[in-house]
C-alpha positions as CSV (number, residue, x, y, z in Angstrom):
1,M,-9.9,-13.9,-11.9
2,L,-7.7,-11.4,-13.7
3,E,-10.9,-9.4,-15.0
4,R,-12.0,-9.0,-11.1
5,L,-8.4,-7.8,-10.3
6,N,-8.2,-5.5,-13.2
7,V,-11.3,-3.7,-12.3
8,L,-9.6,-2.2,-9.7
9,G,-6.8,-0.6,-11.8
10,D,-4.1,1.3,-9.7
11,E,-6.3,0.8,-6.5
12,L,-5.2,-2.8,-6.8
13,R,-2.1,-1.6,-4.5
14,F,-4.6,-0.7,-1.7
15,V,-6.0,-4.2,-1.6
16,F,-2.6,-5.8,-1.2
17,I,-1.3,-2.9,1.2
18,T,1.7,-2.2,-1.1
19,S,3.2,0.6,-3.1
20,E,2.5,-0.8,-6.4
21,A,0.7,-3.9,-7.6
22,T,0.1,-5.4,-11.2
23,A,-2.1,-8.2,-12.3
24,H,-1.1,-10.4,-15.2
25,P,-2.8,-13.1,-17.0
26,L,-1.7,-16.6,-15.7
27,D,0.4,-17.5,-18.6
28,E,2.3,-14.2,-18.5
29,R,2.8,-14.3,-14.8
30,P,6.4,-13.6,-13.6
31,V,8.9,-16.4,-13.5
32,D,9.5,-16.0,-9.7
33,A,5.7,-15.9,-8.8
34,V,4.5,-18.5,-6.4
35,E,1.3,-20.0,-6.1
36,I,-0.9,-19.2,-3.0
37,E,-2.5,-22.5,-2.0
38,G,-6.1,-22.8,-0.9
39,F,-7.3,-19.9,-2.9
40,A,-10.9,-20.9,-3.4
41,T,-11.9,-18.8,-6.6
42,G,-9.0,-20.1,-9.0
43,R,-5.3,-19.9,-9.1
44,L,-3.3,-17.0,-7.8
45,F,0.4,-16.4,-8.2
46,V,2.1,-13.7,-6.3
47,E,5.7,-12.2,-6.8
48,V,7.0,-9.9,-4.2
49,R,9.9,-7.7,-4.4
50,P,11.4,-4.7,-2.8
51,S,10.9,-1.3,-4.5
52,H,13.8,0.9,-5.3
53,N,11.9,4.0,-5.5
54,A,12.1,6.8,-2.8
55,K,9.5,6.7,0.1
56,C,7.0,9.5,0.3
57,V,7.5,11.2,3.7
58,R,3.5,11.7,3.7
59,C,2.0,8.4,2.8
60,W,4.9,6.2,2.9
61,H,4.3,4.7,-0.6
62,R,7.5,4.1,-2.7
63,R,6.9,5.8,-5.9
64,R,8.7,6.9,-9.0
65,D,7.1,10.5,-9.0
66,I,8.6,11.7,-5.5
67,G,10.1,15.2,-6.1
68,D,8.6,15.7,-9.2
69,D,7.0,18.8,-7.9
70,P,9.8,21.2,-6.8
71,E,7.6,23.0,-4.4
72,H,6.9,19.5,-2.6
73,P,10.4,17.5,-3.2
74,E,9.6,14.9,-0.5
75,I,6.3,13.9,-1.5
76,C,4.7,12.0,-4.5
77,G,2.4,13.2,-7.0
78,R,-0.7,11.6,-5.2
79,C,0.1,13.6,-2.1
80,V,0.9,16.8,-3.9
81,D,-2.8,16.5,-5.4
82,N,-4.3,15.5,-2.0
83,V,-2.5,18.6,-0.3
84,T,-2.6,21.2,-3.0
85,G,-5.2,20.2,-5.4
86,T,-8.7,18.6,-5.6
87,G,-7.4,15.3,-4.3
88,E,-7.4,12.0,-5.7
89,K,-10.4,10.5,-7.3
90,R,-10.8,6.8,-5.3
91,R,-13.2,4.6,-7.2
92,F,-13.3,2.1,-4.3
93,A,-13.2,3.5,-0.6
């Protein structure tokens, strides 16, 4: 299961429709994680917690890198690249 999730890398957050998502081995799962019952292909535990990062005004993701670019103080690095650069490279669309 972990291998399947880790293939997605940073794009795992898009599967869960969240700002950030991390997959851990079962024996390293967070203490507060709860098991999702009825998951057909193995055991899946999930921990959900609010982000304390600011929200990007463009994509609404809560990210640590908002304001890192002084020319775009209200958007995240991903959006800066999408607006002014070559755009993000998505592996799964």
